[in-house]
N, C-alpha and C positions, 0 to 999 in steps of 0.2 A: 690426595695424590702428590702434592708438592712436599708434604711432610715425609712421605715415604722416600721420595727421591733425595731430600735433604739428609734424612737419616742414613741412607745407603752411601751417599757420597762422603759424609763425615766419618762413618764407620770404616769405609775403605781407606780413607786417608790415615786414620789412626792404626789400622791393621798394617798398612805399609810401613809406617814409622815403627810400630812395635815389632814387626817381623824383621826389619833392618837392625833393630837393637838386639833382639834375641839371637838372631843368626850371625851377628857380628859382620853384617854387610855394610861397611861404613860409607860406601858410595851411595847406596840407596838411602841410608839414614840421613846423610848430609844433604843430598839432593831433595829429599822430601821434607826435611825438618828445618834446615838452615837456609839453603839456597832457594828453596821453594816457598819459604814463609812469606806472608804478605809484608812483614816488617822489612826483610832483606830486599824484597822487590821494590818497595816504596823508597827505601834509602838509596838504592842504586839506580832508580829510574831517572833521577834528576842529575846524576853525575855527568861530567863531560866525557869520561871514559866508560860510559854505561855499557853493560853487556847487551842491552836492547839494541844498541847501534851496531853490534857485531854481526857475524855471519850465522851464528847459531840461533834457531828459533825456539830453543828450549825455554828460555826465560819468558819470552812472549807467550808461549803456550801455557806456562804456569800462571802468568798474570790473567790470561783469559779464563783459565780454570777457576781461579779464585773469584773473579768477577761474576762468572756464571753461578758459582756455588752460593755467593752472597745474594744474588738475585733470587735464586730458588729458596733460600732460607727466608728472605724477605717476603716472597710470595706465600710461603707456608704460614708466616705470621699474619698476613693480611687475609688469608682465606678463613672461611667460617668454620672449617672443620676443627673440632676440639679433640686433639689426639696427644697422647703422651710421646709419640715418635718425634713430634716437633720439639718438644722440650728436651728429649734426649739428644736430638741433633744439635741443639743450641749448647747443651752441656758438653758434648763431644767437641764441638768447634771451639768452645772456651778452653777446654783442656789442650787442644792442639795449639791454640794461640799462646797459652801459658808456656807450653814446652818450647815452642819456636822462639818466644821472647827470651827464655832462659838460655837457649843455645846460641842465639844470635849475639848476645852480649858476651 
């Protein structure tokens, strides 16, 4: 159950990034890949002029999304079900993290 949810979440995440890149929708691409990446959120969470302290709840929603996603991936790892969807979800998340680390720098 958790493996299916983890797979769908990570697949949707990469489809959004890929769709933004293919369709040249730079706002979607940057919001999903750069500003929504866990690296960017972690770097800006501790700043004095953090976006989390502002009026927009967008960054807080992205932070909650990533925390829930990692909890689901962790639960899929801890469950006894042996499925390839869990492995694919982890590979997709690793690809997303590599892309976001590349674009954040």
